[in-house]
MIVOLO-120646 format. One line per 4 residues: number of its first residue (from 0); their letters; for each residue x, y, z negated of N, C-alpha, C. Coordinates in pm, 1 decimal, always signed. Example, Ala and Ser with C-alpha at 12.3 -4.5 7.8 and 13.67 -1.06 7.14 Angstrom:
<sites>
0) AS) +1319.0 -569.0 -780.0 +1230.0 -450.0 -780.0 +1320.0 -330.0 -780.0 | +1285.0 -225.0 -708.0 +1367.0 -106.0 -714.0 +1290.0 +3.0 -787.0 .
</sites>
This chain:
<sites>
0) MPDV) +69.1 -134.9 +16.8 -26.4 +5.6 +13.5 +91.0 +141.2 -38.5 | +44.4 +210.0 +90.5 +127.2 +320.1 +123.1 +110.6 +440.8 -29.8 | +242.0 +507.8 -41.1 +203.2 +592.5 -151.2 +77.5 +672.0 -140.4 | +20.8 +743.5 -204.7 -11.6 +843.8 -172.5 +40.1 +974.8 -219.6 .
4) FAKL) +142.5 +1001.0 -309.1 +214.2 +1125.3 -295.5 +351.0 +1145.4 -185.1 | +371.8 +1272.7 -117.0 +504.5 +1259.2 -71.0 +600.0 +1234.0 -166.4 | +733.6 +1193.8 -107.9 +858.8 +1141.5 -179.2 +910.3 +1236.8 -243.5 | +862.8 +1355.4 -273.0 +917.5 +1495.7 -362.1 +860.8 +1505.2 -434.0 .
8) KRSH) +681.6 +1491.0 -447.3 +637.1 +1475.1 -588.5 +601.2 +1377.9 -621.5 | +620.8 +1253.7 -544.0 +637.4 +1136.9 -684.2 +755.7 +1162.7 -733.4 | +887.5 +1193.4 -685.0 +975.0 +1183.4 -791.9 +973.8 +1289.2 -898.5 | +878.0 +1419.9 -830.2 +843.9 +1468.0 -975.4 +767.7 +1440.8 -1053.2 .
12) VMSC) +653.1 +1330.6 -1060.2 +570.6 +1249.6 -1121.7 +642.1 +1174.0 -1226.3 | +747.1 +1109.1 -1110.6 +789.9 +984.3 -1220.0 +890.9 +1042.7 -1282.8 | +938.6 +1159.5 -1282.4 +1053.0 +1219.6 -1404.6 +963.1 +1248.7 -1525.7 | +843.1 +1319.4 -1487.2 +730.0 +1315.8 -1610.9 +746.9 +1220.9 -1709.9 .
16) IRGR) +759.2 +1136.2 -1638.0 +768.7 +999.8 -1725.4 +824.4 +956.1 -1847.2 | +844.6 +945.3 -1974.7 +867.7 +921.1 -2089.8 +922.8 +812.8 -2195.2 | +972.7 +745.0 -2162.6 +982.8 +597.7 -2221.3 +923.3 +616.8 -2369.6 | +873.6 +554.0 -2406.7 +820.7 +509.6 -2522.7 +904.5 +367.6 -2597.2 .
20) GNKD) +957.3 +345.8 -2567.5 +1040.9 +168.3 -2613.3 +1005.8 +50.8 -2567.5 | +990.0 -29.4 -2641.4 +970.2 -137.7 -2595.7 +816.5 -217.7 -2697.8 | +761.5 -113.6 -2744.4 +683.3 -160.0 -2853.3 +621.1 -271.3 -2883.6 | +586.7 -355.2 -2767.8 +494.7 -475.7 -2801.6 +636.8 -608.9 -2861.7 .
24) TEIA) +730.5 -618.6 -2765.9 +886.0 -707.7 -2842.4 +836.2 -618.5 -2963.7 | +891.4 -524.8 -2989.6 +943.4 -509.6 -3110.9 +840.6 -559.3 -3228.0 | +691.7 -512.6 -3204.3 +610.3 -566.8 -3293.9 +618.1 -712.3 -3294.8 | +618.1 -736.2 -3177.6 +661.4 -911.0 -3161.4 +767.1 -977.4 -3300.1 .
28) LVRL) +854.1 -921.3 -3291.1 +1015.5 -941.4 -3402.8 +927.4 -876.9 -3507.1 | +862.9 -751.7 -3561.7 +842.0 -715.6 -3695.2 +740.3 -817.7 -3771.4 | +654.8 -903.9 -3663.5 +603.9 -1000.4 -3676.1 +613.2 -1130.3 -3753.7 | +789.1 -1149.6 -3697.4 +822.8 -1272.8 -3670.1 +917.4 -1238.3 -3817.3 .
32) LRQN) +947.4 -1150.9 -3827.8 +1052.3 -1084.3 -3970.7 +976.5 -1082.1 -4064.8 | +855.9 -1040.3 -4082.2 +793.8 -1050.1 -4162.3 +740.6 -1226.6 -4222.7 | +672.1 -1248.2 -4099.4 +648.7 -1413.3 -4133.6 +736.0 -1509.3 -4174.0 | +859.2 -1486.1 -4209.6 +1011.8 -1572.3 -4183.3 +1066.7 -1502.1 -4368.4 .
36) KITG) +977.1 -1370.7 -4381.5 +1042.4 -1312.4 -4532.8 +1141.2 -1283.0 -4490.4 | +1209.9 -1195.6 -4395.4 +1355.6 -1130.9 -4358.9 +1286.1 -989.5 -4390.5 | +1371.6 -960.7 -4538.5 +1370.7 -788.6 -4591.9 +1503.2 -677.8 -4504.0 | +1467.4 -579.5 -4567.3 +1556.7 -491.8 -4593.7 +1616.7 -457.5 -4440.0 .
40) WRRH) +1499.4 -421.8 -4324.9 +1524.8 -360.7 -4186.0 +1440.6 -245.5 -4185.5 | +1498.6 -150.7 -4098.2 +1407.6 -21.1 -4052.5 +1453.1 -26.6 -3954.5 | +1349.5 +58.0 -3898.6 +1318.0 +42.7 -3765.3 +1386.1 +186.6 -3711.2 | +1430.0 +231.8 -3643.9 +1490.0 +338.1 -3516.7 +1580.1 +442.6 -3588.1 .
44) LSIF) +1629.4 +399.9 -3683.1 +1718.3 +487.5 -3790.8 +1795.7 +537.7 -3672.0 | +1834.7 +698.5 -3682.3 +1942.4 +783.6 -3618.7 +2108.7 +764.5 -3615.4 | +2120.0 +572.4 -3524.0 +2252.7 +550.1 -3498.1 +2248.7 +589.5 -3367.9 | +2348.1 +540.6 -3321.8 +2451.3 +600.3 -3187.2 +2346.4 +463.4 -3114.5 .
48) GKPD) +2295.0 +454.6 -3058.0 +2254.8 +368.1 -2911.5 +2091.4 +336.4 -2982.6 | +2051.5 +420.9 -3043.3 +1905.1 +393.3 -3070.0 +1870.7 +255.9 -3098.2 | +1971.6 +148.0 -3212.3 +1897.2 +8.0 -3213.9 +1746.2 +63.0 -3262.2 | +1675.5 -58.5 -3218.6 +1572.9 -147.4 -3287.4 +1555.8 -178.2 -3415.1 .
52) FTFR) +1633.4 -231.2 -3443.4 +1628.8 -257.1 -3617.1 +1781.7 -270.6 -3674.7 | +1761.0 -223.6 -3800.3 +1864.8 -188.2 -3871.2 +1881.1 -236.6 -3989.0 | +1974.6 -323.3 -4005.9 +2027.9 -373.8 -4164.9 +2132.0 -305.5 -4205.5 | +2074.0 -203.5 -4316.1 +2223.3 -98.9 -4318.3 +2306.0 -190.6 -4391.1 .
56) RHRL) +2240.4 -302.5 -4557.5 +2334.0 -302.9 -4621.6 +2419.9 -439.6 -4522.4 | +2373.6 -512.5 -4473.8 +2450.5 -602.7 -4384.9 +2529.7 -565.8 -4242.4 | +2502.1 -401.3 -4204.9 +2569.8 -364.1 -4101.6 +2540.6 -385.5 -4002.7 | +2425.7 -418.5 -3979.3 +2366.5 -579.4 -3840.3 +2254.1 -481.7 -3749.2 .
60) VIFV) +2307.0 -419.5 -3658.4 +2170.3 -358.6 -3523.5 +2132.6 -490.1 -3436.3 | +1987.5 -460.8 -3483.7 +1923.6 -547.5 -3377.0 +1933.3 -481.5 -3242.1 | +1886.0 -549.4 -3100.8 +1826.5 -467.0 -2953.7 +1715.5 -567.1 -2935.6 | +1634.1 -530.1 -2898.9 +1556.8 -610.1 -2826.7 +1511.8 -571.8 -2683.0 .
64) DGCF) +1560.5 -628.1 -2576.1 +1627.5 -599.8 -2477.2 +1540.8 -638.0 -2354.2 | +1422.7 -568.0 -2315.4 +1336.6 -579.8 -2210.2 +1405.8 -708.0 -2059.3 | +1349.3 -797.1 -2021.7 +1388.6 -830.0 -1960.5 +1431.3 -788.8 -1790.6 | +1323.1 -693.6 -1746.6 +1294.3 -573.6 -1644.3 +1463.6 -478.8 -1637.0 .
68) WHGC) +1427.9 -398.7 -1729.3 +1511.1 -253.3 -1753.4 +1593.0 -357.0 -1799.4 | +1678.2 -421.0 -1877.6 +1811.4 -472.9 -1925.5 +1847.1 -565.4 -1875.7 | +1799.9 -600.9 -1699.9 +1927.8 -713.3 -1622.9 +1854.1 -833.9 -1661.9 | +1824.1 -927.5 -1739.0 +1789.2 -1069.2 -1813.6 +1790.6 -1130.0 -1652.6 .
72) PKHS) +1935.9 -1209.0 -1683.8 +1974.7 -1347.6 -1597.5 +1848.5 -1437.0 -1513.5 | +1775.8 -1461.1 -1655.0 +1647.6 -1586.3 -1585.4 +1540.3 -1540.9 -1542.7 | +1505.1 -1353.4 -1579.8 +1391.0 -1334.6 -1539.8 +1361.0 -1225.0 -1457.7 | +1450.8 -1147.4 -1459.8 +1469.2 -987.3 -1405.7 +1493.0 -990.2 -1255.0 .
76) RKPG) +1343.4 -941.3 -1199.4 +1330.0 -957.9 -1076.1 +1340.8 -801.6 -976.1 | +1427.5 -800.3 -857.9 +1428.0 -716.3 -840.1 +1342.9 -646.3 -754.4 | +1309.4 -523.7 -786.1 +1194.7 -385.7 -659.2 +1198.9 -409.0 -530.9 | +1112.2 -418.6 -444.1 +1082.4 -409.0 -288.5 +1099.9 -314.0 -260.9 .
80) SNQS) +1068.9 -191.7 -340.8 +1103.6 -86.3 -256.7 +1210.2 +36.4 -355.5 | +1270.9 +89.8 -260.0 +1344.8 +226.4 -320.0 +1450.0 +120.9 -387.8 | +1546.4 +44.2 -300.9 +1607.6 -57.0 -401.9 +1746.3 -27.2 -430.1 | +1734.9 +87.8 -390.3 +1937.2 +132.2 -387.6 +1896.6 +248.1 -487.4 .
84) YWQR) +1818.1 +318.1 -535.1 +1780.2 +342.0 -690.6 +1775.6 +266.3 -783.7 | +1676.3 +163.5 -762.9 +1649.2 +72.1 -919.0 +1804.6 -16.2 -970.8 | +1822.7 +11.0 -809.2 +2021.3 -130.2 -829.4 +2114.9 -17.7 -908.1 | +2087.6 +68.5 -881.7 +2199.0 +212.6 -963.4 +2120.7 +215.1 -1067.8 .
88) KLAG) +1999.5 +247.4 -1109.6 +1933.7 +270.1 -1265.7 +1955.7 +113.3 -1334.3 | +1924.3 +26.7 -1251.3 +1920.2 -87.4 -1381.2 +2078.9 -147.4 -1357.1 | +2151.2 -99.3 -1305.9 +2337.5 -140.2 -1328.0 +2375.2 -24.2 -1418.5 | +2336.8 +89.9 -1428.3 +2369.8 +201.4 -1536.9 +2286.2 +156.5 -1685.5 .
92) NRLR) +2174.5 +121.6 -1666.6 +2137.4 +32.2 -1788.2 +2241.2 -34.3 -1860.7 | +2266.8 -121.7 -1788.2 +2378.5 -244.3 -1807.9 +2492.8 -200.1 -1903.5 | +2562.3 -117.3 -1787.5 +2698.8 -50.2 -1833.2 +2608.1 +27.0 -1963.5 | +2509.8 +104.4 -2015.9 +2496.5 +163.5 -2122.3 +2469.1 +74.0 -2230.7 .
96) DRLV) +2412.4 -46.6 -2193.3 +2411.5 -131.1 -2312.9 +2560.7 -170.4 -2362.3 | +2621.8 -197.9 -2246.7 +2781.3 -293.5 -2313.5 +2788.7 -134.8 -2385.6 | +2852.6 +0.1 -2329.7 +2894.0 +90.4 -2438.9 +2858.3 +108.1 -2555.3 | +2752.3 +88.0 -2534.2 +2656.4 +113.2 -2739.3 +2708.5 -14.9 -2816.7 .
100) TKTL) +2702.3 -159.4 -2726.6 +2755.5 -232.5 -2856.3 +2882.6 -210.6 -2869.7 | +3006.3 -187.7 -2759.5 +3125.9 -135.0 -2792.5 +3157.3 -43.1 -2896.3 | +3083.4 +23.5 -2864.6 +3122.2 +131.9 -2983.6 +3028.6 +127.3 -3082.5 | +2939.1 +70.9 -3129.2 +2886.4 +45.2 -3240.7 +2965.8 -51.8 -3326.3 .
104) RKQG) +3034.5 -166.3 -3208.1 +3138.6 -271.0 -3297.8 +3241.6 -194.9 -3373.7 | +3250.6 -101.7 -3311.1 +3410.5 -6.2 -3346.7 +3379.9 +70.7 -3484.1 | +3263.4 +92.3 -3464.7 +3207.2 +164.2 -3580.8 +3190.5 +68.4 -3738.7 | +3211.2 -103.4 -3746.8 +3178.7 -118.1 -3794.5 +3042.2 -229.2 -3776.6 .
108) WRVL) +2971.9 -205.6 -3656.0 +2862.3 -244.3 -3710.5 +2848.3 -370.4 -3621.7 | +2795.3 -512.4 -3672.2 +2732.0 -624.6 -3591.0 +2645.8 -572.2 -3502.8 | +2622.2 -626.3 -3377.1 +2520.0 -607.3 -3238.9 +2508.5 -741.2 -3223.1 | +2357.6 -765.1 -3258.1 +2288.1 -864.9 -3230.1 +2134.5 -803.0 -3125.3 .
112) RLWE) +2165.0 -891.5 -2963.3 +2103.1 -874.5 -2867.8 +2013.3 -983.5 -2828.7 | +1872.4 -973.0 -2813.5 +1751.8 -1040.5 -2812.5 +1718.2 -1016.0 -2684.3 | +1668.5 -1118.9 -2620.1 +1598.6 -1116.6 -2483.4 +1413.3 -1090.1 -2481.1 | +1378.4 -982.2 -2415.3 +1262.7 -998.5 -2492.5 +1131.8 -1171.9 -2444.8 .
116) HDLS) +1181.3 -1214.1 -2351.7 +1151.9 -1373.5 -2380.9 +1165.5 -1486.3 -2499.6 | +1301.1 -1427.9 -2554.7 +1324.8 -1476.0 -2680.3 +1270.3 -1493.9 -2765.4 | +1152.5 -1391.4 -2815.7 +1048.7 -1379.0 -2888.9 +945.1 -1481.6 -2844.6 | +916.2 -1489.3 -2770.5 +759.2 -1526.0 -2719.8 +858.5 -1738.8 -2682.5 .
120) RSPI) +922.9 -1736.8 -2567.2 +935.2 -1857.0 -2630.3 +1036.5 -1947.2 -2711.2 | +1128.5 -1909.3 -2770.9 +1215.6 -1930.0 -2877.6 +1228.6 -1853.0 -2975.5 | +1116.5 -1856.2 -3051.8 +1111.7 -1734.5 -3194.9 +1180.1 -1866.6 -3260.8 | +1177.6 -1906.3 -3328.6 +1268.6 -1962.5 -3413.2 +1410.1 -2017.8 -3371.2 .
124) ASIY) +1478.1 -1978.8 -3281.1 +1573.7 -1964.4 -3230.0 +1631.9 -1853.3 -3219.6 | +1506.2 -1728.7 -3230.7 +1592.7 -1613.0 -3280.5 +1584.0 -1559.6 -3435.8 | +1520.4 -1654.7 -3482.3 +1515.7 -1609.1 -3604.6 +1619.1 -1721.1 -3686.3 | +1681.1 -1786.1 -3621.8 +1782.6 -1871.9 -3683.5 +1884.9 -1741.8 -3651.9 .
128) KIKS) +1930.5 -1738.4 -3555.1 +2004.1 -1598.1 -3517.7 +2049.7 -1548.9 -3616.4 | +1914.5 -1433.3 -3644.3 +1928.1 -1333.4 -3728.8 +1934.2 -1389.9 -3849.3 | +1882.7 -1483.9 -3985.8 +1980.7 -1531.9 -4043.8 +2045.8 -1548.1 -4071.5 | +2116.6 -1625.0 -3948.9 +2288.6 -1670.2 -3968.0 +2348.0 -1562.3 -3987.1 .
132) MLEE) +2352.4 -1460.3 -3905.0 +2408.3 -1303.3 -3965.6 +2379.0 -1217.7 -4072.2 | +2304.2 -1250.7 -4072.0 +2231.7 -1179.2 -4215.8 +2290.5 -1282.9 -4375.7 | +2345.7 -1347.5 -4343.6 +2435.1 -1525.1 -4433.2 +2539.3 -1453.1 -4446.4 | +2608.7 -1440.4 -4304.2 +2777.2 -1425.5 -4280.5 +2845.9 -1328.4 -4448.7 .
136) RD) +2721.2 -1205.3 -4389.5 +2793.1 -1085.2 -4530.6 +2743.7 -1109.3 -4651.7 | +2715.7 -1193.8 -4647.8 +2608.1 -1233.6 -4786.6 +2714.3 -1302.8 -4897.1 .
</sites>
C-alpha cells in the first residue's frame, strides 16, 4: 500500500514519535521477579544507558532488549521498505548497546541483557540467570 504522505511529510511525522520504552516486556519481567520473590530492584534509575532494572546493592543492571530493535539473531526481521535507513538504524542500536555495556562494566556494574523472547519462551531460564548473578556477589 502506498504511503499517504509525501516523503518529507512522512519524515516529519516519524521524527515526532518518541519512544516510551518496552513497557510490555518490562511488565512481564516485573511479574516474573515478583512471582519468584526477587527484591531489591528499581526501574529506570538515572544511570548511563538507562537500564530497565537496577539492583544497586548487587551492582547489577538488566536490559530487556526487543527482538526487532536490538537485532535478535533468532527473531529480527528485515523491513521491506527503506532498507538503507533501517540497516543504519538497527546497526546503530547494536553499536550503542555494546558501548553502554562496555561503559557500565568499566564503572563496576555487571550487565545482563535479556531478549524479549526469553521472557515468554523461557522465563525459568531468565530467572535462573538473574538469581545466579545476584548470588555471585552475596
